[in-house]
Residue frames relative to the residue before (quaternion, step in Angstrom):
aa qw qx qy qz dx dy dz
M 1.0000 0.0000 0.0000 0.0000 0.00 0.00 0.00
T 0.6027 0.5682 -0.3494 0.4380 3.55 1.13 -0.74
D 0.6489 0.5138 -0.3206 0.4605 3.66 0.91 -0.86
E 0.6651 0.5030 -0.3031 0.4612 3.54 0.98 -0.88
Q 0.6571 0.5002 -0.3160 0.4670 3.55 1.04 -0.72
L 0.6192 0.5392 -0.3400 0.4585 3.57 1.10 -0.74
E 0.6933 0.4683 -0.2918 0.4635 3.61 0.83 -0.99
A 0.6291 0.5275 -0.3321 0.4645 3.59 1.03 -0.83
G 0.6761 0.4891 -0.3103 0.4555 3.60 0.88 -0.85
L 0.6613 0.4926 -0.3166 0.4688 3.63 0.89 -0.82
D 0.6313 0.5197 -0.3323 0.4701 3.60 1.02 -0.79
L 0.6510 0.5050 -0.3251 0.4642 3.58 0.93 -0.83
M 0.6644 0.5017 -0.3288 0.4458 3.66 0.82 -0.84
R 0.6174 0.5437 -0.3493 0.4485 3.62 1.07 -0.64
R 0.7277 0.4503 -0.2381 0.4593 3.58 1.09 -0.60
L 0.6089 0.5584 -0.3439 0.4463 3.61 1.25 -0.30
P 0.6546 -0.5339 0.3670 0.3896 3.58 -1.19 0.53
P 0.4602 -0.7132 0.4482 0.2806 3.64 -0.73 0.89
Q 0.6200 0.5527 -0.3628 0.4225 3.59 1.14 -0.45
N 0.7195 0.3828 -0.2396 0.5275 3.58 1.31 -0.20
I 0.2631 0.8060 -0.5009 0.1742 3.58 1.24 0.41
I 0.6502 0.5338 -0.3448 0.4164 3.64 0.79 -0.90
A 0.6986 0.4624 -0.2761 0.4711 3.59 0.81 -1.01
N 0.6626 0.5165 -0.2961 0.4544 3.60 0.99 -0.88
L 0.6646 0.5020 -0.3034 0.4629 3.55 1.02 -0.83
A 0.6249 0.5239 -0.3387 0.4694 3.59 1.08 -0.69
G 0.6577 0.5032 -0.3139 0.4644 3.55 1.04 -0.77
L 0.6302 0.5451 -0.3174 0.4526 3.57 1.09 -0.76
I 0.6627 0.5042 -0.2864 0.4740 3.52 1.03 -0.88
D 0.5981 0.5540 -0.3545 0.4578 3.58 1.11 -0.62
L 0.6625 0.5193 -0.2891 0.4559 3.52 1.09 -0.89
V 0.7994 0.1000 0.0023 0.5924 3.57 0.97 -0.96
P 0.0965 -0.8439 0.5259 0.0437 3.63 0.40 1.19
A 0.6083 0.5695 -0.3835 0.3982 3.62 1.03 -0.54
L 0.7162 0.4179 -0.2485 0.5006 3.64 1.19 -0.38
K 0.2311 0.8257 -0.4852 0.1715 3.54 1.26 0.38
N 0.7028 0.4744 -0.2802 0.4500 3.58 0.73 -1.06
H 0.6415 0.5193 -0.3293 0.4586 3.61 0.99 -0.80
Y 0.6838 0.4770 -0.2993 0.4639 3.59 0.86 -0.86
M 0.6454 0.5056 -0.3390 0.4615 3.61 1.00 -0.75
E 0.7081 0.4414 -0.2916 0.4677 3.63 0.99 -0.60
D 0.7673 0.4170 -0.2117 0.4389 3.62 0.92 -0.82
V 0.6686 0.4668 -0.3179 0.4838 3.60 1.18 -0.36
D 0.3759 -0.7218 0.5417 0.2102 3.53 -0.77 1.12
Q 0.1284 -0.8026 0.5809 0.0430 3.57 -0.80 1.05
P 0.6566 -0.5181 0.3690 0.4054 3.55 -1.17 0.48
L 0.4948 -0.6758 0.4623 0.2910 3.54 -0.98 0.84
K 0.2362 -0.7689 0.5849 0.1048 3.58 -1.04 0.89
L 0.2945 -0.7749 0.5410 0.1421 3.51 -1.20 0.61
A 0.0595 -0.7502 0.6560 0.0582 3.49 -1.35 0.45
K 0.3933 -0.7119 0.5352 0.2281 3.58 -1.27 0.23
D 0.3322 -0.7220 0.5766 0.1897 3.54 -0.97 0.92
K 0.3111 -0.7749 0.5250 0.1650 3.56 -0.42 1.23
K 0.6648 0.4970 -0.3140 0.4609 3.63 1.09 -0.65
A 0.7082 0.3792 -0.2489 0.5410 3.58 1.27 -0.15
G 0.6514 -0.5479 0.3216 0.4147 3.59 1.00 0.74
D 0.6064 -0.5917 0.3230 0.4218 3.57 1.08 0.80
R 0.2337 0.7791 -0.5351 0.2280 3.52 1.03 0.80
P 0.3968 -0.7340 0.4860 0.2601 3.65 -0.70 0.87
Y 0.0139 -0.7487 0.6627 0.0085 3.48 -1.33 0.61
I 0.4856 -0.6862 0.4802 0.2506 3.51 -1.32 0.46
L 0.3345 -0.7382 0.5595 0.1736 3.52 -1.04 0.99
S 0.1482 0.7766 -0.6006 0.1191 3.52 -1.03 0.84
M 0.6818 -0.4657 0.3708 0.4252 3.53 -1.34 0.02
Y 0.6563 0.5553 -0.3145 0.4025 3.55 1.16 -0.46
N 0.7457 0.2639 -0.2001 0.5781 3.63 1.29 -0.09
C 0.5346 0.6467 -0.3746 0.3947 3.54 1.20 0.57
V 0.0167 -0.7303 0.6827 0.0170 3.57 -1.13 0.75
E 0.7923 -0.1166 0.0047 0.5989 3.55 -0.36 1.32
D 0.7840 -0.2762 0.2317 0.5053 3.64 -0.61 -1.15
S 0.5678 0.5818 -0.3608 0.4571 3.61 1.29 0.34
Y 0.1668 -0.8001 0.5737 0.0538 3.57 -1.01 0.82
R 0.3391 -0.7511 0.5366 0.1814 3.56 -0.99 0.90
S 0.3518 -0.7239 0.5558 0.2080 3.56 -0.88 0.92
P 0.4269 -0.6891 0.5157 0.2774 3.63 -0.99 0.74
W 0.6325 0.5527 -0.3464 0.4176 3.58 1.15 -0.33
S 0.7849 0.2691 -0.1293 0.5430 3.61 0.78 -1.04
N 0.3492 -0.7450 0.4933 0.2822 3.57 1.14 -0.50
E 0.5455 0.6137 -0.3712 0.4337 3.55 1.30 0.42
Y 0.4078 -0.7047 0.5244 0.2494 3.60 -1.14 0.66
D 0.0537 -0.7783 0.6255 0.0136 3.54 -1.16 0.78
P 0.4625 -0.3545 -0.7837 0.2151 1.45 -1.15 2.25
P 0.6815 -0.4886 0.3381 0.4271 3.58 -1.25 0.34
T 0.1810 -0.7942 0.5755 0.0724 3.53 -1.09 0.74
T 0.5003 -0.6774 0.4455 0.3040 3.60 -1.01 0.62
E 0.7648 0.2679 -0.1670 0.5616 3.59 1.26 -0.31
P 0.0363 0.8384 -0.5423 0.0414 3.59 0.50 1.10
E 0.2153 -0.7597 0.6034 0.1112 3.50 -1.22 0.65
Y 0.0721 -0.8258 0.5582 -0.0358 3.50 -0.62 1.24
P 0.4915 -0.6055 0.5111 0.3615 3.64 -1.06 0.47
S 0.5909 -0.5405 0.4378 0.4087 3.57 -1.20 0.34
E 0.6834 -0.4854 0.3439 0.4232 3.55 -1.25 0.36
K 0.6331 0.5323 -0.3226 0.4601 3.58 0.98 -0.81
H 0.7372 0.4120 -0.2371 0.4802 3.57 0.81 -0.96
R 0.5654 0.5427 -0.3971 0.4776 3.64 1.16 -0.31
C 0.6179 0.5146 -0.3624 0.4713 3.62 0.97 -0.63
I 0.6468 0.5041 -0.3282 0.4689 3.60 0.93 -0.85
E 0.6344 0.5418 -0.3207 0.4485 3.57 1.02 -0.90
E 0.6573 0.5065 -0.3192 0.4578 3.61 0.86 -0.89
R 0.6766 0.4903 -0.3029 0.4583 3.61 0.89 -0.92
L 0.6541 0.5036 -0.3157 0.4679 3.62 0.99 -0.80
N 0.6300 0.5218 -0.3538 0.4534 3.58 1.00 -0.71
E 0.6191 0.5449 -0.3297 0.4595 3.57 1.03 -0.80
A 0.7079 0.4892 -0.2609 0.4376 3.54 0.85 -1.07
F 0.7178 0.4246 -0.2644 0.4843 3.60 0.94 -0.89
D 0.5284 0.5756 -0.4356 0.4469 3.62 1.16 -0.18
I 0.6584 0.4675 -0.3088 0.5025 3.60 0.99 -0.80
Y 0.6345 0.5437 -0.3351 0.4353 3.61 0.95 -0.82
R 0.6477 0.5296 -0.3050 0.4550 3.57 0.99 -0.96
E 0.6909 0.4857 -0.2980 0.4448 3.53 0.90 -0.91
L 0.6428 0.5392 -0.3040 0.4513 3.60 1.12 -0.73
Y 0.7878 0.3332 -0.1735 0.4881 3.58 0.86 -1.00
F 0.7929 0.3138 -0.1717 0.4933 3.63 0.98 -0.63
E 0.2537 -0.8030 0.5000 0.2021 3.59 1.28 -0.27
G 0.7809 0.0681 -0.0748 0.6164 3.58 0.88 0.92
G 0.5549 0.6173 -0.4480 0.3320 3.52 -1.28 -0.35
V 0.4198 -0.6665 0.5643 0.2473 3.55 -1.42 -0.21
S 0.0350 -0.7672 0.6390 0.0427 3.57 -1.08 0.69
S 0.0065 -0.7585 0.6516 -0.0049 3.53 -1.26 0.64
V 0.1226 -0.7742 0.6190 0.0484 3.56 -1.12 0.87
Y 0.0701 -0.7913 0.6074 0.0035 3.56 -0.93 0.94
V 0.1002 -0.7861 0.6087 0.0386 3.55 -0.98 0.91
W 0.0046 0.8043 -0.5937 0.0252 3.54 -1.02 0.72
D 0.5921 -0.5747 0.4402 0.3543 3.51 -1.29 0.46
S 0.1083 -0.8011 0.5861 0.0542 3.60 -1.02 0.63
R 0.4455 -0.6969 0.4998 0.2570 3.57 -0.91 0.95
D 0.7572 0.4013 -0.2295 0.4614 3.59 0.93 -0.85
H 0.7552 0.2526 -0.1348 0.5897 3.60 1.30 -0.33
S 0.6796 -0.4630 0.3575 0.4427 3.51 -1.30 0.15
F 0.7215 -0.2754 0.1754 0.6106 3.54 1.00 -0.93
A 0.3119 -0.7347 0.5723 0.1881 3.59 -1.33 0.21
V 0.1580 -0.7795 0.6027 0.0644 3.53 -1.18 0.67
T 0.0551 -0.7648 0.6354 0.0915 3.53 -1.15 0.58
V 0.1298 -0.7877 0.5999 0.0526 3.56 -0.82 1.01
L 0.0828 -0.8178 0.5692 -0.0203 3.56 -0.64 1.17
I 0.0025 -0.7957 0.6048 -0.0343 3.54 -0.89 0.95
K 0.0048 0.7887 -0.6146 0.0155 3.56 -0.93 0.91
K 0.0240 0.7738 -0.6314 0.0443 3.54 -0.97 0.97
V 0.1261 -0.7938 0.5939 0.0360 3.54 -0.66 1.16
G 0.4574 -0.6876 0.4888 0.2811 3.59 -0.85 0.97
S 0.5307 -0.6807 0.4208 0.2792 3.55 -1.00 0.84
G 0.4570 -0.6706 0.4504 0.3723 3.57 1.25 -0.45
A 0.4224 0.6909 -0.4870 0.3272 3.59 1.18 0.19
R 0.8275 0.1749 -0.1912 0.4982 3.51 -1.23 0.67
E 0.6089 -0.6129 0.3348 0.3762 3.55 1.06 0.81
V 0.5623 0.5588 -0.3974 0.4622 3.57 1.20 0.72
K 0.0411 -0.7766 0.6286 0.0083 3.56 -0.85 0.98
G 0.1802 0.7859 -0.5775 0.1277 3.57 -1.16 0.57
C 0.1398 -0.7706 0.6169 0.0784 3.53 -1.40 0.14
W 0.1400 -0.7357 0.6589 0.0710 3.53 -1.17 0.82
D 0.0363 0.7643 -0.6429 0.0339 3.61 -0.78 1.05
S 0.0010 -0.8099 0.5862 -0.0186 3.56 -0.66 1.13
I 0.1072 -0.7728 0.6254 0.0131 3.53 -0.98 0.94
H 0.0076 0.7939 -0.6048 0.0615 3.55 -0.57 1.25
V 0.0727 -0.7835 0.6170 -0.0081 3.57 -0.81 1.13
V 0.0491 -0.8153 0.5768 -0.0118 3.54 -0.58 1.19
E 0.1999 -0.7537 0.6172 0.1056 3.56 -0.96 0.94
V 0.1450 -0.8161 0.5582 0.0366 3.56 -0.54 1.19
T 0.0030 -0.7871 0.6164 -0.0220 3.61 -0.78 1.00
E 0.2217 -0.7777 0.5769 0.1153 3.56 -0.52 1.19
K 0.4523 -0.6969 0.5075 0.2284 3.50 -1.04 1.01
P 0.6484 -0.5592 0.3463 0.3833 3.60 -1.15 0.63
N 0.6347 0.5448 -0.3407 0.4293 3.61 1.08 -0.65
G 0.4113 -0.7400 0.4447 0.2925 3.60 1.24 -0.35
K 0.6355 0.5535 -0.3209 0.4322 3.62 1.29 -0.10
T 0.7834 0.2143 -0.1355 0.5674 3.59 1.17 -0.35
A 0.0845 -0.7808 0.6142 0.0772 3.56 -1.24 0.26
S 0.3031 -0.7159 0.5879 0.2237 3.59 -1.18 0.46
Y 0.1284 -0.7767 0.6151 0.0446 3.52 -1.19 0.76
K 0.0823 -0.7733 0.6277 0.0348 3.53 -0.82 1.05
L 0.1596 -0.8173 0.5536 -0.0003 3.51 -0.72 1.25
V 0.0184 -0.7539 0.6565 0.0177 3.62 -0.93 0.87
T 0.0646 -0.8270 0.5566 -0.0452 3.54 -0.64 1.21
T 0.0366 -0.7508 0.6593 0.0152 3.48 -1.14 0.85
V 0.0266 -0.7833 0.6209 -0.0114 3.55 -0.89 1.00
M 0.1266 -0.7708 0.6232 0.0385 3.52 -0.88 1.05
L 0.0249 0.8319 -0.5446 0.1041 3.55 -0.49 1.22
W 0.1388 0.7836 -0.6028 0.0579 3.60 -0.93 0.76
L 0.1250 -0.7635 0.6314 0.0526 3.52 -1.29 0.63
E 0.0366 -0.7687 0.6376 0.0342 3.51 -1.19 0.64
T 0.0089 -0.7764 0.6300 -0.0115 3.59 -0.80 0.94
Y 0.0848 -0.7696 0.6312 0.0458 3.50 -1.21 0.66
R 0.0168 0.7633 -0.6450 0.0325 3.52 -0.97 1.02
E 0.5510 -0.6356 0.4180 0.3430 3.57 -0.90 0.81
K 0.7001 0.4608 -0.2812 0.4674 3.62 1.02 -0.77
S 0.7914 0.3330 -0.1686 0.4841 3.56 0.93 -0.88
G 0.4667 -0.6903 0.4427 0.3312 3.64 1.18 -0.33
M 0.7297 -0.4342 0.3255 0.4159 3.54 -1.26 -0.43
T 0.0665 -0.7720 0.6317 0.0234 3.56 -0.94 0.88
K 0.0646 -0.8147 0.5762 -0.0061 3.61 -0.86 1.00
L 0.0335 0.7612 -0.6471 0.0285 3.60 -0.93 0.88
G 0.2345 0.7653 -0.5749 0.1699 3.49 -1.07 0.73
G 0.2080 0.7788 -0.5804 0.1153 3.51 -1.32 0.35
T 0.3664 -0.6976 0.5661 0.2423 3.55 -1.31 0.11
I 0.1471 -0.7945 0.5883 0.0309 3.52 -0.98 1.04
N 0.0797 -0.7952 0.6008 0.0211 3.60 -0.80 0.97
Q 0.0380 0.8049 -0.5880 0.0705 3.49 -0.87 1.07
V 0.1478 -0.7753 0.6071 0.0921 3.57 -1.19 0.57
D 0.0386 0.7935 -0.6056 0.0466 3.54 -1.07 0.79
E 0.1424 -0.7788 0.6056 0.0799 3.54 -1.21 0.53
L 0.0584 -0.7936 0.6055 -0.0159 3.48 -1.13 0.72
E 0.0533 -0.7494 0.6576 0.0559 3.58 -1.05 0.74
N 0.1474 0.8206 -0.5290 0.1581 3.51 -0.55 1.12
A 0.5983 -0.5618 0.4193 0.3881 3.56 -1.20 0.32
V 0.2603 -0.7382 0.5982 0.1718 3.60 -1.13 0.57
L 0.6517 -0.5081 0.3884 0.4078 3.48 -1.28 0.34
D 0.5510 -0.6445 0.4094 0.3367 3.61 -0.95 0.83
N 0.7140 -0.5025 0.2972 0.3865 3.57 -1.27 0.27
S 0.5395 0.6116 -0.4075 0.4109 3.53 1.30 -0.13
A 0.6101 0.5533 -0.3362 0.4567 3.56 1.23 -0.43
P 0.6000 -0.5607 0.4069 0.4000 3.63 -1.06 0.54
E 0.6106 -0.6038 0.3706 0.3539 3.55 -0.98 0.79
D 0.6967 0.4773 -0.2731 0.4606 3.57 1.04 -0.94
C 0.6882 0.4745 -0.3092 0.4535 3.66 1.12 -0.06
R 0.5013 0.7172 -0.4107 0.2562 3.62 1.17 -0.42
H 0.7659 0.3499 -0.1717 0.5114 3.61 1.10 -0.75
L 0.4264 0.7687 -0.4171 0.2307 3.54 1.31 -0.35
A 0.6981 0.4827 -0.2755 0.4514 3.56 0.78 -1.06
N 0.6757 0.5053 -0.3012 0.4443 3.57 0.88 -0.94
I 0.6669 0.4959 -0.3014 0.4674 3.61 0.88 -0.89
G 0.6587 0.5223 -0.2932 0.4554 3.53 0.98 -0.98
R 0.6895 0.4773 -0.2929 0.4594 3.59 0.84 -0.89
L 0.6242 0.5595 -0.3164 0.4440 3.57 1.07 -0.82
I 0.7124 0.4323 -0.2603 0.4878 3.57 0.93 -0.94
E 0.6092 0.5657 -0.3427 0.4375 3.57 1.03 -0.68
D 0.6772 0.4864 -0.2749 0.4788 3.49 0.94 -0.98
M 0.6508 0.5158 -0.3196 0.4563 3.58 1.03 -0.78
E 0.6484 0.4989 -0.3326 0.4691 3.61 0.91 -0.80
N 0.6366 0.5229 -0.3385 0.4547 3.60 0.93 -0.77
R 0.6372 0.5325 -0.2965 0.4716 3.57 1.09 -0.83
V 0.6764 0.4838 -0.2930 0.4718 3.54 0.89 -0.94
R 0.6303 0.5183 -0.3396 0.4677 3.58 0.98 -0.71
A 0.6466 0.5145 -0.3216 0.4623 3.57 0.96 -0.74
V 0.6398 0.5234 -0.3018 0.4751 3.55 1.04 -0.82
A 0.6818 0.4727 -0.3013 0.4701 3.55 0.89 -0.94
H 0.6277 0.5341 -0.3389 0.4537 3.64 1.04 -0.68
E 0.6804 0.4926 -0.2805 0.4645 3.51 0.97 -0.91
V 0.6735 0.5038 -0.2814 0.4619 3.56 0.90 -0.94
C 0.7568 0.3785 -0.2285 0.4814 3.59 0.69 -1.06
F 0.8134 0.3110 -0.1766 0.4587 3.61 0.51 -1.10
G 0.6228 0.5365 -0.3504 0.4489 3.54 1.05 -0.62
R 0.6560 0.4920 -0.2999 0.4875 3.55 1.00 -0.86
T 0.6310 0.5334 -0.3358 0.4524 3.58 0.94 -0.78
N 0.6600 0.4996 -0.3139 0.4650 3.60 0.92 -0.89
Q 0.6300 0.5368 -0.3325 0.4520 3.57 1.04 -0.77
I 0.6593 0.5095 -0.3089 0.4586 3.55 0.95 -0.84
F 0.6385 0.5247 -0.3252 0.4595 3.53 1.01 -0.86
N 0.6706 0.5130 -0.2919 0.4494 3.57 0.94 -0.95
E 0.6507 0.4969 -0.3214 0.4759 3.57 1.09 -0.66
L 0.6461 0.5132 -0.3117 0.4712 3.62 1.10 -0.67
R 0.8020 -0.0752 0.1002 0.5841 3.53 0.91 -0.99
S 0.3547 -0.7498 0.5137 0.2194 3.55 -0.63 1.06
A 0.4670 -0.6945 0.4758 0.2705 3.51 -0.98 0.91
Q 0.7631 0.3559 -0.1802 0.5085 3.67 1.08 -0.67
G 0.6258 -0.5150 0.3829 0.4433 3.61 1.13 -0.18
V 0.5739 -0.6274 0.4119 0.3277 3.53 -1.04 0.77
A 0.6350 0.5459 -0.3366 0.4308 3.56 0.99 -0.85
V 0.6630 0.4925 -0.3138 0.4684 3.62 0.88 -0.86
D 0.6370 0.5163 -0.3243 0.4717 3.64 0.91 -0.85
Q 0.6892 0.4818 -0.3017 0.4493 3.60 0.84 -0.91
H 0.6081 0.5427 -0.3487 0.4627 3.57 1.12 -0.67
K 0.6499 0.5020 -0.3205 0.4721 3.58 0.96 -0.82
K 0.6542 0.5270 -0.3110 0.4445 3.57 0.96 -0.84
D 0.6623 0.4996 -0.3043 0.4680 3.55 1.03 -0.91
A 0.6316 0.5352 -0.3253 0.4570 3.61 1.07 -0.75
Q 0.6592 0.4892 -0.3179 0.4744 3.58 0.96 -0.81
E 0.6471 0.5046 -0.3270 0.4688 3.60 0.94 -0.75
Q 0.6430 0.5160 -0.3292 0.4604 3.62 1.04 -0.78
V 0.6447 0.5116 -0.3278 0.4639 3.62 1.00 -0.73
A 0.6435 0.5294 -0.3096 0.4580 3.52 1.04 -0.88
D 0.6461 0.5134 -0.3072 0.4740 3.59 1.00 -0.84
D 0.6566 0.5038 -0.3238 0.4586 3.62 0.90 -0.86
V 0.6494 0.5059 -0.3259 0.4648 3.64 0.93 -0.85
E 0.6547 0.5063 -0.3126 0.4662 3.62 0.96 -0.84
R 0.6482 0.5324 -0.3163 0.4431 3.56 0.97 -0.85
R 0.6653 0.5012 -0.2947 0.4683 3.57 0.99 -0.86
N 0.6467 0.5241 -0.3130 0.4573 3.54 0.98 -0.80
S 0.6629 0.5057 -0.3115 0.4558 3.54 1.00 -0.77
K 0.6319 0.5162 -0.3441 0.4646 3.65 1.08 -0.66
S 0.6896 0.4901 -0.2925 0.4457 3.53 0.95 -0.87
């Protein structure tokens, strides 16, 4: 029964609006307190922000990937806040990679999101060469009576091949997106959802003459850029494409007669093609 409750709860959370995840998760835990730890680990929650005082109050993203107990490591100063007695740091090699990736995705975030916050964390992995998580959060300003938020979580497992010339990359992506608009004439409109995608890539890395912290930069960047473009296309099709379909079913934009004429013409062409194929 516990496994059924866990699966049912996770399925329910995937279907509820992402802007209400915190309240819905609290309600779910109240219903099944025995599964609290499972739900807290398995349910993706909106990304939270903090400021690094040692880096001029520069914002960074809090997550399980830079957390030790109740303390979080900043990607900018590499320090925990609040200080912890058992800090966990990436190796010197992987810290260099982390710094370079943070610089790259800070530029990427500004180009694609024109604002928001990004953070990249790298850690050693027993099963792989190393692992990377790229976090991006953009909150709508509320201008023009539109509110919204984009939270993307990308986890990349990097495995370098023995020949040192190629590497495999496995990407798991979760994007939580929601929009709210209010117009006096049309009222409140809400759209939102969570999209999960997986991708893999095996590609050549820069040769040993390149700096160690640059060898995987292009592959990781391209993999995540392509994934975010794909997720955006899926969100656009699901949210707006489906909405347009519903509108067209409720009321035709060109009139029923025009639509019927197009439908009849399409059927006529299909019949002619089938008739020609049968004769041949």
